[in-house]
KEVEX-196260 format. One record per atom (N, C-alpha, C): residue in one letter; atom name; chain; x, y, z. Coordinates in nm, 2 decimals, always signed. Layout:
BEGIN
r, a, c, c1, c2, c3
a, CA, A, X, Y, Z
...
This chain:
BEGIN
r, a, c, c1, c2, c3
m, N, A, -0.18, -0.49, +1.40
m, CA, A, -0.25, -0.56, +1.31
m, C, A, -0.35, -0.40, +1.34
i, N, A, -0.42, -0.37, +1.22
i, CA, A, -0.52, -0.29, +1.29
i, C, A, -0.65, -0.26, +1.26
t, N, A, -0.77, -0.18, +1.30
t, CA, A, -0.90, -0.17, +1.31
t, C, A, -0.99, -0.19, +1.19
s, N, A, -1.14, -0.23, +1.24
s, CA, A, -1.14, -0.16, +1.12
s, C, A, -1.17, -0.01, +1.10
k, N, A, -1.22, +0.02, +1.22
k, CA, A, -1.24, +0.21, +1.24
k, C, A, -1.10, +0.30, +1.19
q, N, A, -0.94, +0.17, +1.24
q, CA, A, -0.85, +0.24, +1.16
q, C, A, -0.85, +0.21, +0.98
r, N, A, -0.86, +0.09, +1.01
r, CA, A, -0.92, +0.17, +0.89
r, C, A, -1.00, +0.19, +0.79
a, N, A, -1.11, +0.22, +0.78
a, CA, A, -1.22, +0.34, +0.73
a, C, A, -1.12, +0.50, +0.75
y, N, A, -1.05, +0.49, +0.88
y, CA, A, -0.99, +0.67, +0.89
y, C, A, -0.94, +0.65, +0.75
l, N, A, -0.76, +0.54, +0.79
l, CA, A, -0.69, +0.54, +0.66
l, C, A, -0.78, +0.56, +0.52
r, N, A, -0.88, +0.50, +0.50
r, CA, A, -0.95, +0.49, +0.29
r, C, A, -0.96, +0.61, +0.29
s, N, A, -1.05, +0.68, +0.42
s, CA, A, -1.08, +0.84, +0.39
s, C, A, -0.96, +0.92, +0.38
l, N, A, -0.79, +0.90, +0.45
l, CA, A, -0.69, +0.96, +0.41
l, C, A, -0.69, +0.87, +0.26
s, N, A, -0.66, +0.78, +0.24
s, CA, A, -0.65, +0.83, +0.10
s, C, A, -0.64, +0.82, -0.04
q, N, A, -0.81, +0.88, -0.02
q, CA, A, -0.86, +0.91, -0.15
q, C, A, -0.83, +1.01, -0.22
n, N, A, -0.70, +1.08, -0.12
n, CA, A, -0.66, +1.23, -0.20
n, C, A, -0.53, +1.19, -0.27
l, N, A, -0.46, +1.00, -0.25
l, CA, A, -0.38, +1.01, -0.23
l, C, A, -0.34, +1.00, -0.39
d, N, A, -0.22, +1.04, -0.47
d, CA, A, -0.22, +0.99, -0.59
d, C, A, -0.11, +0.92, -0.58
t, N, A, -0.15, +0.80, -0.74
t, CA, A, -0.11, +0.64, -0.76
t, C, A, +0.08, +0.70, -0.73
i, N, A, +0.15, +0.63, -0.67
i, CA, A, +0.28, +0.66, -0.69
i, C, A, +0.32, +0.57, -0.73
f, N, A, +0.31, +0.44, -0.76
f, CA, A, +0.34, +0.24, -0.78
f, C, A, +0.25, +0.19, -0.91
q, N, A, +0.30, +0.17, -1.02
q, CA, A, +0.25, +0.05, -1.09
q, C, A, +0.33, -0.08, -1.07
i, N, A, +0.21, -0.18, -1.06
i, CA, A, +0.29, -0.28, -1.11
i, C, A, +0.28, -0.32, -1.24
g, N, A, +0.35, -0.33, -1.36
g, CA, A, +0.33, -0.42, -1.45
g, C, A, +0.39, -0.50, -1.50
k, N, A, +0.42, -0.60, -1.62
k, CA, A, +0.43, -0.68, -1.68
k, C, A, +0.62, -0.76, -1.58
g, N, A, +0.65, -0.68, -1.58
g, CA, A, +0.77, -0.73, -1.42
g, C, A, +0.74, -0.80, -1.39
g, N, A, +0.60, -0.76, -1.28
g, CA, A, +0.56, -0.84, -1.15
g, C, A, +0.65, -0.78, -1.08
i, N, A, +0.58, -0.78, -0.93
i, CA, A, +0.70, -0.79, -0.83
i, C, A, +0.80, -0.83, -0.81
t, N, A, +0.89, -0.76, -0.84
t, CA, A, +1.00, -0.76, -0.79
t, C, A, +1.07, -0.72, -0.59
e, N, A, +1.16, -0.78, -0.62
e, CA, A, +1.25, -0.72, -0.51
e, C, A, +1.25, -0.59, -0.49
e, N, A, +1.32, -0.52, -0.61
e, CA, A, +1.32, -0.38, -0.67
e, C, A, +1.19, -0.31, -0.61
i, N, A, +1.06, -0.36, -0.62
i, CA, A, +0.99, -0.28, -0.61
i, C, A, +0.93, -0.25, -0.47
c, N, A, +0.96, -0.36, -0.45
c, CA, A, +0.87, -0.44, -0.30
c, C, A, +1.05, -0.29, -0.20
n, N, A, +1.12, -0.29, -0.25
n, CA, A, +1.23, -0.16, -0.17
n, C, A, +1.17, -0.03, -0.10
q, N, A, +1.15, -0.02, -0.26
q, CA, A, +1.08, +0.11, -0.28
q, C, A, +0.93, +0.19, -0.24
i, N, A, +0.86, +0.03, -0.26
i, CA, A, +0.77, +0.08, -0.17
i, C, A, +0.80, +0.09, -0.02
y, N, A, +0.84, +0.01, +0.01
y, CA, A, +0.86, +0.01, +0.18
y, C, A, +0.92, +0.12, +0.22
n, N, A, +1.08, +0.20, +0.13
n, CA, A, +1.10, +0.29, +0.16
n, C, A, +0.99, +0.40, +0.12
a, N, A, +0.94, +0.42, +0.10
a, CA, A, +0.83, +0.54, +0.02
a, C, A, +0.70, +0.50, +0.13
l, N, A, +0.67, +0.39, +0.23
l, CA, A, +0.58, +0.38, +0.28
l, C, A, +0.62, +0.41, +0.45
e, N, A, +0.84, +0.41, +0.49
e, CA, A, +0.92, +0.47, +0.60
e, C, A, +0.91, +0.64, +0.55
a, N, A, +0.87, +0.69, +0.45
a, CA, A, +0.86, +0.78, +0.44
a, C, A, +0.68, +0.88, +0.44
r, N, A, +0.59, +0.81, +0.37
r, CA, A, +0.45, +0.83, +0.38
r, C, A, +0.36, +0.78, +0.42
e, N, A, +0.41, +0.69, +0.58
e, CA, A, +0.29, +0.62, +0.57
e, C, A, +0.18, +0.55, +0.51
l, N, A, +0.11, +0.60, +0.41
l, CA, A, +0.05, +0.51, +0.32
l, C, A, +0.07, +0.56, +0.23
i, N, A, +0.05, +0.48, +0.11
i, CA, A, +0.05, +0.53, -0.05
i, C, A, -0.05, +0.40, -0.09
k, N, A, -0.03, +0.45, -0.25
k, CA, A, -0.16, +0.43, -0.30
k, C, A, -0.09, +0.38, -0.42
a, N, A, -0.09, +0.23, -0.54
a, CA, A, -0.06, +0.12, -0.61
a, C, A, -0.18, +0.10, -0.68
r, N, A, -0.10, +0.11, -0.79
r, CA, A, -0.21, +0.04, -0.93
r, C, A, -0.14, -0.07, -1.00
v, N, A, -0.20, -0.18, -1.02
v, CA, A, -0.16, -0.30, -1.10
v, C, A, -0.22, -0.28, -1.19
l, N, A, -0.11, -0.29, -1.38
l, CA, A, -0.13, -0.26, -1.50
l, C, A, -0.25, -0.40, -1.54
d, N, A, -0.25, -0.37, -1.68
d, CA, A, -0.39, -0.50, -1.70
d, C, A, -0.25, -0.65, -1.76
n, N, A, -0.15, -0.59, -1.78
n, CA, A, -0.04, -0.71, -1.83
n, C, A, +0.03, -0.74, -1.71
s, N, A, -0.04, -0.73, -1.59
s, CA, A, +0.13, -0.76, -1.48
s, C, A, +0.12, -0.90, -1.47
g, N, A, -0.04, -0.98, -1.46
g, CA, A, -0.04, -1.14, -1.38
g, C, A, -0.11, -1.12, -1.33
y, N, A, -0.13, -0.99, -1.24
y, CA, A, -0.17, -0.99, -1.08
y, C, A, -0.28, -0.96, -1.06
t, N, A, -0.39, -0.96, -0.98
t, CA, A, -0.52, -0.83, -0.94
t, C, A, -0.45, -0.83, -0.82
a, N, A, -0.56, -0.69, -0.81
a, CA, A, -0.49, -0.59, -0.72
a, C, A, -0.46, -0.69, -0.57
k, N, A, -0.52, -0.75, -0.57
k, CA, A, -0.56, -0.81, -0.44
k, C, A, -0.46, -0.87, -0.38
e, N, A, -0.43, -1.02, -0.52
e, CA, A, -0.33, -1.07, -0.52
e, C, A, -0.20, -1.01, -0.47
a, N, A, -0.17, -0.85, -0.56
a, CA, A, -0.01, -0.80, -0.50
a, C, A, -0.01, -0.79, -0.40
a, N, A, -0.13, -0.64, -0.42
a, CA, A, -0.15, -0.58, -0.25
a, C, A, -0.13, -0.71, -0.15
s, N, A, -0.15, -0.85, -0.11
s, CA, A, -0.13, -0.88, -0.04
s, C, A, +0.03, -0.99, -0.01
v, N, A, +0.07, -1.02, -0.15
v, CA, A, +0.23, -1.02, -0.17
v, C, A, +0.28, -0.92, -0.13
i, N, A, +0.32, -0.82, -0.18
i, CA, A, +0.38, -0.75, -0.12
i, C, A, +0.36, -0.70, +0.03
a, N, A, +0.24, -0.70, +0.08
a, CA, A, +0.27, -0.66, +0.17
a, C, A, +0.27, -0.80, +0.30
e, N, A, +0.24, -0.91, +0.24
e, CA, A, +0.32, -0.94, +0.33
e, C, A, +0.50, -1.01, +0.31
v, N, A, +0.60, -0.99, +0.23
v, CA, A, +0.72, -0.92, +0.22
v, C, A, +0.78, -0.79, +0.27
i, N, A, +0.64, -0.69, +0.30
i, CA, A, +0.77, -0.59, +0.30
i, C, A, +0.67, -0.54, +0.48
e, N, A, +0.62, -0.66, +0.52
e, CA, A, +0.56, -0.66, +0.67
e, C, A, +0.49, -0.52, +0.70
c, N, A, +0.34, -0.48, +0.56
c, CA, A, +0.23, -0.33, +0.63
c, C, A, +0.11, -0.41, +0.58
e, N, A, +0.03, -0.29, +0.62
e, CA, A, -0.18, -0.34, +0.59
e, C, A, -0.19, -0.32, +0.51
v, N, A, -0.24, -0.39, +0.43
v, CA, A, -0.38, -0.39, +0.33
v, C, A, -0.43, -0.27, +0.30
v, N, A, -0.47, -0.18, +0.35
v, CA, A, -0.54, -0.11, +0.36
v, C, A, -0.72, -0.04, +0.28
s, N, A, -0.66, -0.07, +0.18
s, CA, A, -0.80, -0.13, +0.03
s, C, A, -0.74, -0.15, -0.01
c, N, A, -0.84, -0.22, -0.13
c, CA, A, -0.88, -0.32, -0.30
c, C, A, -0.94, -0.29, -0.39
v, N, A, -0.95, -0.12, -0.52
v, CA, A, -1.14, -0.15, -0.50
v, C, A, -1.04, -0.14, -0.67
g, N, A, -1.11, -0.21, -0.70
g, CA, A, -1.00, -0.20, -0.92
g, C, A, -0.87, -0.32, -0.91
s, N, A, -0.81, -0.17, -0.96
s, CA, A, -0.74, -0.25, -1.01
s, C, A, -0.58, -0.16, -0.89
r, N, A, -0.73, -0.06, -0.77
r, CA, A, -0.57, +0.05, -0.75
r, C, A, -0.59, -0.04, -0.59
f, N, A, -0.47, -0.04, -0.49
f, CA, A, -0.48, -0.07, -0.38
f, C, A, -0.40, -0.01, -0.31
v, N, A, -0.41, +0.03, -0.13
v, CA, A, -0.35, +0.09, -0.09
v, C, A, -0.25, +0.01, +0.04
h, N, A, -0.18, +0.10, +0.08
h, CA, A, -0.07, +0.03, +0.22
h, C, A, -0.02, +0.11, +0.32
y, N, A, -0.04, +0.08, +0.42
y, CA, A, +0.00, +0.12, +0.53
y, C, A, +0.07, +0.03, +0.63
k, N, A, +0.18, +0.19, +0.64
k, CA, A, +0.32, +0.07, +0.75
k, C, A, +0.30, +0.24, +0.82
e, N, A, +0.32, +0.21, +0.97
e, CA, A, +0.36, +0.33, +1.10
e, C, A, +0.52, +0.32, +1.10
s, N, A, +0.53, +0.46, +1.06
s, CA, A, +0.66, +0.48, +0.98
s, C, A, +0.78, +0.49, +1.18
e, N, A, +0.89, +0.45, +1.13
e, CA, A, +0.95, +0.40, +1.27
e, C, A, +1.09, +0.54, +1.31
k, N, A, +1.05, +0.66, +1.14
k, CA, A, +1.17, +0.74, +1.25
k, C, A, +1.05, +0.89, +1.20
k, N, A, +0.94, +0.87, +1.15
k, CA, A, +0.88, +1.02, +1.07
k, C, A, +0.70, +0.95, +1.13
k, N, A, +0.66, +0.91, +1.19
k, CA, A, +0.55, +0.96, +1.23
k, C, A, +0.42, +1.05, +1.19
r, N, A, +0.36, +1.05, +1.09
r, CA, A, +0.26, +1.18, +1.08
r, C, A, +0.15, +1.07, +1.07
i, N, A, +0.05, +1.01, +1.12
i, CA, A, -0.03, +0.90, +1.09
i, C, A, -0.08, +0.93, +1.24
e, N, A, -0.18, +1.00, +1.28
e, CA, A, -0.20, +0.87, +1.41
e, C, A, -0.33, +0.87, +1.44
l, N, A, -0.32, +0.72, +1.41
l, CA, A, -0.45, +0.66, +1.38
l, C, A, -0.55, +0.66, +1.55
p, N, A, -0.69, +0.66, +1.49
p, CA, A, -0.78, +0.66, +1.58
p, C, A, -0.74, +0.52, +1.71
k, N, A, -0.79, +0.53, +1.77
k, CA, A, -0.74, +0.41, +1.93
k, C, A, -0.92, +0.35, +1.91
């Protein structure tokens, strides 16, 4: 579990990130969860977006994915959301205490 101070720090880091995943009409599949998990292992922090035709809000999609792959939801703004998961092999982000 991350603290609000750590969440704020991660939110500031996510400002410059490009959106690398889109949840569309296919919804949230096992394949998309695996891809997000692999991206989090490589980058630790990713930004994704929910398209209008997906049937999910950003908050719903973010929490479903976070539950499946056991990561943290950093923020949900509009149709975009940010996930964080500490990498087991390539730790890149040092969180404040």
